[in-house]
VOVOBA-138950 format. One record per atom (N, C-alpha, C, O): atom name; x, y, z; residue number from 1; residue in one letter. Coordinates in pm, 1 decimal. Layout:
BEGIN
> CA|X|Y|Z|NUM|A
...
***
This chain:
BEGIN
> N|75.1|-140.4|7.0|1|X
> CA|7.9|-15.2|-2.0|1|X
> C|83.6|130.7|7.2|1|X
> O|30.2|241.1|-3.6|1|X
> N|212.6|103.1|28.4|2|X
> CA|296.8|230.2|15.3|2|X
> C|286.6|295.8|-138.1|2|X
> O|274.3|414.7|-167.8|2|X
> N|294.9|188.5|-218.9|3|X
> CA|305.2|239.6|-340.9|3|X
> C|164.2|338.0|-364.0|3|X
> O|177.2|437.4|-435.5|3|X
> N|50.1|312.6|-311.4|4|X
> CA|-68.8|394.7|-333.2|4|X
> C|-34.5|518.1|-269.8|4|X
> O|-76.3|618.2|-328.0|4|X
> N|33.2|536.6|-161.5|5|X
> CA|64.0|649.6|-88.4|5|X
> C|156.1|768.8|-186.1|5|X
> O|133.0|886.6|-213.1|5|X
> N|256.4|685.7|-218.4|6|X
> CA|348.2|740.3|-293.3|6|X
> C|279.3|809.9|-444.6|6|X
> O|311.6|919.9|-489.6|6|X
> N|188.4|724.9|-500.6|7|X
> CA|121.7|766.6|-615.6|7|X
> C|24.9|906.5|-576.8|7|X
> O|19.8|1008.0|-646.2|7|X
> N|-32.9|888.4|-476.6|8|X
> CA|-105.2|1008.4|-427.7|8|X
> C|-27.7|1107.6|-406.7|8|X
> O|-65.7|1217.7|-446.6|8|X
> N|78.9|1097.8|-350.6|9|X
> CA|166.6|1235.0|-313.2|9|X
> C|209.9|1284.5|-452.0|9|X
> O|183.5|1402.9|-473.0|9|X
> N|270.8|1218.0|-550.2|10|X
> CA|302.0|1258.1|-684.3|10|X
> C|189.4|1310.5|-750.0|10|X
> O|202.9|1414.6|-814.4|10|X
> N|79.2|1253.6|-743.6|11|X
> CA|-46.0|1311.2|-827.3|11|X
> C|-67.6|1476.0|-757.1|11|X
> O|-96.8|1574.4|-825.0|11|X
> N|-52.1|1476.6|-651.7|12|X
> CA|-91.8|1607.3|-598.7|12|X
> C|32.0|1711.8|-585.9|12|X
> O|12.2|1830.8|-561.6|12|X
> N|150.9|1661.1|-603.0|13|X
> CA|262.5|1744.0|-602.9|13|X
> C|319.6|1769.8|-477.6|13|X
> O|399.7|1861.4|-459.4|13|X
> N|272.0|1673.1|-368.7|14|X
> CA|329.0|1698.2|-249.4|14|X
> C|467.2|1639.6|-219.5|14|X
> O|486.2|1523.8|-256.6|14|X
> N|553.8|1696.6|-164.9|15|X
> CA|705.6|1661.3|-124.8|15|X
> C|689.2|1569.8|-9.3|15|X
> O|596.1|1567.3|71.2|15|X
> N|795.9|1494.1|-14.4|16|X
> CA|825.0|1379.7|60.2|16|X
> C|830.4|1447.7|236.2|16|X
> O|768.9|1387.0|323.9|16|X
> N|888.1|1541.1|260.6|17|X
> CA|904.7|1616.5|369.7|17|X
> C|751.7|1656.6|432.6|17|X
> O|722.8|1660.5|552.2|17|X
> N|661.4|1685.6|316.5|18|X
> CA|536.5|1732.5|386.4|18|X
> C|457.8|1599.6|411.8|18|X
> O|378.7|1599.7|506.1|18|X
> N|472.6|1481.7|333.3|19|X
> CA|401.0|1358.0|357.8|19|X
> C|456.3|1291.2|486.4|19|X
> O|381.7|1236.0|567.2|19|X
> N|588.0|1298.7|501.1|20|X
> CA|647.3|1250.3|640.7|20|X
> C|578.8|1328.9|755.7|20|X
> O|522.6|1272.1|849.3|20|X
> N|587.5|1462.4|742.3|21|X
> CA|550.8|1546.7|852.7|21|X
> C|377.0|1508.8|903.8|21|X
> O|334.9|1501.3|1019.2|21|X
> N|303.6|1490.3|779.8|22|X
> CA|147.2|1444.9|793.5|22|X
> C|135.0|1320.7|872.6|22|X
> O|45.1|1306.8|955.5|22|X
> N|228.4|1225.8|847.2|23|X
> CA|261.2|1088.9|911.5|23|X
> C|288.8|1106.9|1017.3|23|X
> O|242.7|1018.4|1089.4|23|X
> N|351.8|1190.8|1076.9|24|X
> CA|414.7|1211.9|1191.5|24|X
> C|292.2|1268.0|1300.1|24|X
> O|279.4|1238.7|1419.0|24|X
> N|216.5|1349.4|1224.5|25|X
> CA|108.1|1435.6|1297.3|25|X
> C|-0.1|1334.4|1313.7|25|X
> O|-53.8|1316.9|1423.1|25|X
> N|-35.3|1263.0|1199.6|26|X
> CA|-155.4|1171.7|1198.0|26|X
> C|-146.1|1036.0|1289.1|26|X
> O|-235.3|991.5|1361.3|26|X
> N|-21.5|983.8|1268.3|27|X
> CA|4.1|848.0|1329.6|27|X
> C|125.2|831.3|1419.6|27|X
> O|154.1|720.8|1465.6|27|X
> N|196.0|940.2|1445.0|28|X
> CA|298.0|945.7|1525.1|28|X
> C|420.0|850.0|1475.9|28|X
> O|492.8|783.6|1549.7|28|X
> N|425.0|857.6|1345.5|29|X
> CA|540.1|741.7|1288.6|29|X
> C|647.2|846.6|1211.9|29|X
> O|612.4|936.2|1135.1|29|X
> N|757.0|821.2|1242.5|30|X
> CA|851.9|913.6|1192.9|30|X
> C|900.3|891.6|1056.8|30|X
> O|969.3|979.8|1005.7|30|X
> N|874.0|788.7|993.6|31|X
> CA|916.6|742.1|871.1|31|X
> C|780.1|676.3|793.0|31|X
> O|695.4|617.4|860.2|31|X
> N|767.3|689.7|660.8|32|X
> CA|664.0|630.2|571.4|32|X
> C|691.7|488.1|597.6|32|X
> O|586.4|424.7|603.2|32|X
> N|789.5|421.0|614.2|33|X
> CA|798.5|269.7|596.0|33|X
> C|761.6|217.8|714.1|33|X
> O|766.3|95.2|724.3|33|X
> N|714.8|302.1|834.8|34|X
> CA|673.5|235.5|948.5|34|X
> C|501.6|249.6|961.6|34|X
> O|433.9|213.1|1057.7|34|X
> N|458.9|306.1|850.0|35|X
> CA|308.0|306.3|831.6|35|X
> C|266.5|141.7|812.2|35|X
> O|334.1|61.6|747.6|35|X
> N|138.9|110.5|883.8|36|X
> CA|79.6|-8.7|821.7|36|X
> C|-9.1|7.7|720.9|36|X
> O|-41.7|122.3|690.0|36|X
> N|-57.0|-90.9|660.5|37|X
> CA|-133.7|-74.0|517.9|37|X
> C|-257.6|14.2|544.9|37|X
> O|-295.0|95.3|460.2|37|X
> N|-313.5|0.3|648.8|38|X
> CA|-436.3|106.6|678.4|38|X
> C|-404.9|235.3|676.3|38|X
> O|-463.1|319.3|607.6|38|X
> N|-300.9|258.5|760.0|39|X
> CA|-250.4|421.1|754.1|39|X
> C|-210.7|454.3|613.8|39|X
> O|-245.5|565.1|573.2|39|X
> N|-144.4|377.5|534.4|40|X
> CA|-93.9|426.1|411.6|40|X
> C|-221.3|452.1|317.4|40|X
> O|-224.7|546.7|238.6|40|X
> N|-310.9|372.7|330.4|41|X
> CA|-421.6|395.5|250.9|41|X
> C|-498.2|516.2|313.6|41|X
> O|-536.6|607.1|240.0|41|X
> N|-516.3|518.4|420.1|42|X
> CA|-575.6|642.0|476.7|42|X
> C|-519.4|778.5|462.6|42|X
> O|-591.0|876.9|443.9|42|X
> N|-397.2|782.8|471.3|43|X
> CA|-309.1|901.1|421.2|43|X
> C|-327.3|930.3|278.3|43|X
> O|-353.4|1042.0|233.4|43|X
> N|-309.2|803.3|197.1|44|X
> CA|-329.1|843.0|38.9|44|X
> C|-464.0|898.1|22.3|44|X
> O|-478.0|978.5|-69.8|44|X
> N|-565.1|869.5|94.2|45|X
> CA|-697.5|932.3|69.0|45|X
> C|-703.9|1084.7|107.5|45|X
> O|-756.4|1170.7|36.7|45|X
> N|-652.4|1103.6|211.2|46|X
> CA|-619.4|1246.5|261.7|46|X
> C|-547.6|1327.8|145.7|46|X
> O|-601.4|1430.6|104.5|46|X
> N|-432.4|1285.9|94.3|47|X
> CA|-368.8|1346.9|-9.4|47|X
> C|-454.3|1369.2|-140.2|47|X
> O|-454.0|1470.4|-210.3|47|X
> N|-523.2|1260.7|-157.5|48|X
> CA|-617.2|1287.5|-285.5|48|X
> C|-732.9|1391.0|-260.1|48|X
> O|-767.9|1476.5|-341.5|48|X
> N|-783.2|1372.5|-144.3|49|X
> CA|-882.9|1493.5|-102.8|49|X
> C|-819.5|1625.3|-128.8|49|X
> O|-870.1|1716.5|-194.2|49|X
> N|-677.5|1625.9|-57.7|50|X
> CA|-624.2|1786.5|-61.5|50|X
> C|-604.9|1814.5|-192.5|50|X
> O|-627.1|1930.5|-227.5|50|X
> N|-562.8|1723.0|-286.6|51|X
> CA|-566.3|1755.2|-437.7|51|X
> C|-690.8|1803.1|-489.7|51|X
> O|-700.0|1914.2|-542.1|51|X
> N|-782.8|1727.4|-478.1|52|X
> CA|-934.6|1762.9|-517.2|52|X
> C|-959.7|1915.3|-478.4|52|X
> O|-977.8|2002.8|-563.1|52|X
> N|-958.6|1938.0|-337.3|53|X
> CA|-992.3|2057.2|-274.6|53|X
> C|-869.0|2172.2|-303.9|53|X
> O|-877.0|2279.2|-243.7|53|X
> N|-769.9|2151.4|-385.3|54|X
> CA|-678.4|2259.9|-447.4|54|X
> C|-582.0|2297.8|-338.1|54|X
> O|-529.0|2408.5|-347.7|54|X
> N|-552.6|2222.0|-236.9|55|X
> CA|-474.8|2241.8|-132.2|55|X
> C|-340.5|2209.7|-151.3|55|X
> O|-313.0|2092.9|-178.8|55|X
> N|-232.9|2310.9|-139.5|56|X
> CA|-90.1|2310.4|-209.0|56|X
> C|-14.7|2231.1|-90.1|56|X
> O|-65.7|2200.4|17.7|56|X
> N|104.8|2207.0|-128.3|57|X
> CA|199.7|2144.0|-45.8|57|X
> C|238.7|2240.2|87.7|57|X
> O|239.7|2189.1|199.7|57|X
> N|262.7|2346.6|72.8|58|X
> CA|269.2|2456.0|158.4|58|X
> C|172.6|2462.7|290.6|58|X
> O|199.7|2459.2|410.7|58|X
> N|60.7|2472.8|226.3|59|X
> CA|-72.2|2461.2|326.7|59|X
> C|-75.1|2347.2|404.7|59|X
> O|-88.7|2355.8|526.7|59|X
> N|-62.0|2224.1|338.4|60|X
> CA|-63.2|2095.5|397.4|60|X
> C|63.2|2075.2|507.6|60|X
> O|46.4|2016.1|614.3|60|X
> N|171.1|2123.7|472.6|61|X
> CA|308.1|2151.4|555.4|61|X
> C|255.6|2208.1|675.4|61|X
> O|261.3|2152.6|785.1|61|X
> N|201.1|2327.0|651.3|62|X
> CA|154.5|2436.6|769.4|62|X
> C|41.9|2361.0|859.7|62|X
> O|35.0|2381.3|980.9|62|X
> N|-29.7|2288.7|803.8|63|X
> CA|-130.9|2216.7|883.1|63|X
> C|-78.2|2122.4|985.7|63|X
> O|-108.7|2125.2|1104.9|63|X
> N|18.9|2023.2|918.0|64|X
> CA|81.5|1929.1|999.6|64|X
> C|168.8|2007.8|1128.9|64|X
> O|157.9|1975.3|1247.1|64|X
> N|241.6|2098.9|1086.0|65|X
> CA|325.9|2194.4|1179.6|65|X
> C|231.5|2235.6|1276.3|65|X
> O|252.2|2202.8|1393.2|65|X
> N|123.5|2307.1|1245.3|66|X
> CA|47.3|2356.9|1349.3|66|X
> C|-5.4|2251.2|1426.1|66|X
> O|1.3|2262.7|1548.4|66|X
> N|-56.4|2151.0|1377.6|67|X
> CA|-112.1|2018.8|1460.9|67|X
> C|-15.3|1973.6|1561.3|67|X
> O|-51.1|1954.0|1677.4|67|X
> N|107.7|1955.7|1521.5|68|X
> CA|217.7|1889.4|1587.6|68|X
> C|230.8|1974.4|1721.5|68|X
> O|272.5|1917.1|1822.2|68|X
> N|200.1|2095.2|1725.6|69|X
> CA|225.3|2192.2|1844.8|69|X
> C|116.2|2190.9|1950.7|69|X
> O|123.9|2230.8|2066.9|69|X
> N|-12.9|2123.1|1870.5|70|X
> CA|-110.5|2107.8|2004.0|70|X
> C|-109.8|2000.0|2082.7|70|X
> O|-85.1|1886.7|2041.5|70|X
> N|-137.4|2030.1|2203.4|71|X
> CA|-120.3|1931.1|2323.1|71|X
> C|-234.9|1808.4|2309.1|71|X
> O|-204.3|1692.4|2336.7|71|X
> N|-360.9|1843.1|2266.4|72|X
> CA|-446.0|1755.1|2233.1|72|X
> C|-455.8|1681.4|2095.8|72|X
> O|-558.2|1690.2|2028.0|72|X
> N|-342.8|1605.4|2054.4|73|X
> CA|-343.5|1558.6|1936.6|73|X
> C|-456.4|1501.4|1863.4|73|X
> O|-481.1|1529.2|1746.0|73|X
> N|-531.9|1411.3|1944.0|74|X
> CA|-650.1|1351.6|1888.6|74|X
> C|-757.4|1475.6|1836.5|74|X
> O|-800.2|1479.1|1721.1|74|X
> N|-785.0|1553.3|1917.4|75|X
> CA|-845.5|1677.0|1876.0|75|X
> C|-797.9|1748.0|1740.8|75|X
> O|-860.5|1757.0|1635.2|75|X
> N|-679.4|1792.6|1770.1|76|X
> CA|-602.8|1840.7|1647.1|76|X
> C|-615.3|1766.6|1504.2|76|X
> O|-631.0|1827.7|1398.6|76|X
> N|-607.3|1646.1|1514.2|77|X
> CA|-630.0|1552.0|1402.3|77|X
> C|-776.4|1585.7|1334.0|77|X
> O|-794.5|1618.3|1216.7|77|X
> N|-879.6|1569.3|1440.1|78|X
> CA|-999.5|1571.9|1405.0|78|X
> C|-1023.7|1713.9|1337.8|78|X
> O|-1075.8|1721.1|1226.5|78|X
> N|-994.7|1796.5|1390.0|79|X
> CA|-1001.9|1959.8|1340.6|79|X
> C|-932.2|1971.1|1208.7|79|X
> O|-986.7|2038.0|1120.8|79|X
> N|-804.3|1906.2|1182.8|80|X
> CA|-749.5|1923.0|1077.7|80|X
> C|-835.7|1817.3|968.0|80|X
> O|-822.6|1853.3|851.1|80|X
> N|-894.8|1731.6|981.5|81|X
> CA|-968.4|1657.9|898.5|81|X
> C|-1097.3|1753.8|854.8|81|X
> O|-1128.0|1767.4|736.3|81|X
> N|-1155.2|1806.1|941.8|82|X
> CA|-1262.3|1883.9|919.5|82|X
> C|-1242.2|1993.9|833.7|82|X
> O|-1322.9|2025.2|746.2|82|X
> N|-1107.9|2069.7|862.7|83|X
> CA|-1076.4|2169.9|772.8|83|X
> C|-1042.6|2135.5|620.3|83|X
> O|-1067.2|2211.9|526.9|83|X
> N|-974.5|1992.5|606.6|84|X
> CA|-953.7|1966.0|491.9|84|X
> C|-1065.7|1932.3|409.7|84|X
> O|-1068.3|1957.4|289.2|84|X
> N|-1170.2|1868.9|480.0|85|X
> CA|-1302.6|1834.9|423.5|85|X
> C|-1389.8|1970.7|377.8|85|X
> O|-1449.6|1978.5|270.6|85|X
> N|-1386.6|2050.0|454.4|86|X
> CA|-1489.7|2141.8|459.8|86|X
> C|-1449.0|2299.1|418.1|86|X
> O|-1523.0|2384.1|368.6|86|X
> N|-1309.1|2309.9|453.6|87|X
> CA|-1287.5|2440.6|439.1|87|X
> C|-1139.3|2475.8|361.6|87|X
> O|-1089.6|2587.4|346.5|87|X
> N|-1097.4|2373.4|327.6|88|X
> CA|-958.2|2386.8|269.4|88|X
> C|-970.1|2474.8|138.7|88|X
> O|-885.5|2561.4|116.2|88|X
> N|-1078.1|2451.6|50.6|89|X
> CA|-1054.2|2534.5|-82.7|89|X
> C|-1138.7|2656.3|-71.0|89|X
> O|-1157.8|2726.1|-170.6|89|X
> N|-1196.5|2689.8|58.2|90|X
> CA|-1277.3|2815.4|82.0|90|X
> C|-1207.0|2955.0|50.1|90|X
> O|-1263.4|3050.3|-3.7|90|X
> N|-1063.9|2950.4|95.8|91|X
> CA|-988.0|3068.4|48.9|91|X
> C|-995.6|3185.6|148.3|91|X
> O|-927.9|3288.1|139.3|91|X
> N|-1085.5|3158.7|243.8|92|X
> CA|-1140.1|3252.5|341.1|92|X
> C|-1018.7|3257.7|431.6|92|X
> O|-911.3|3203.6|405.1|92|X
> N|-1053.2|3349.0|573.7|93|X
> CA|-960.4|3373.7|673.7|93|X
> C|-917.3|3237.0|739.7|93|X
> O|-800.0|3215.7|770.3|93|X
> N|-1025.8|3139.3|761.4|94|X
> CA|-1019.8|3022.6|825.1|94|X
> C|-895.3|2935.4|764.3|94|X
> O|-799.6|2891.4|828.1|94|X
> N|-923.1|2921.1|614.9|95|X
> CA|-845.3|2833.9|534.6|95|X
> C|-688.9|2909.7|538.7|95|X
> O|-586.1|2843.1|526.6|95|X
> N|-688.7|3014.5|552.0|96|X
> CA|-550.7|3069.7|557.8|96|X
> C|-472.3|3060.3|710.3|96|X
> O|-352.0|3078.2|729.4|96|X
> N|-583.2|3024.8|819.7|97|X
> CA|-518.5|3020.9|937.2|97|X
> C|-459.4|2868.0|969.9|97|X
> O|-402.6|2831.6|1072.9|97|X
> N|-486.2|2799.7|865.6|98|X
> CA|-458.6|2641.9|880.2|98|X
> C|-306.0|2643.4|829.6|98|X
> O|-241.7|2538.5|824.1|98|X
***
């Protein structure tokens, strides 16, 4: 399933550093090789959603960095998913804050 994750990252133009930071944020895994198949499929889905929503690499990287600073990581992950699903493409102030 790692190949699906790699394919999704390439399709969206997302850099390896951004994908690794997202995996650290969502799964507490420091390398892509440590993801299990379910996590790799899940992350590939997030990257595809980000691409469809028009979210660029820089914005995903900011989202992961911001999430890593939050003390309540499960809540931060939930908020990031909500932002990605509903607000990422809106372009308003909330989108820029992420």
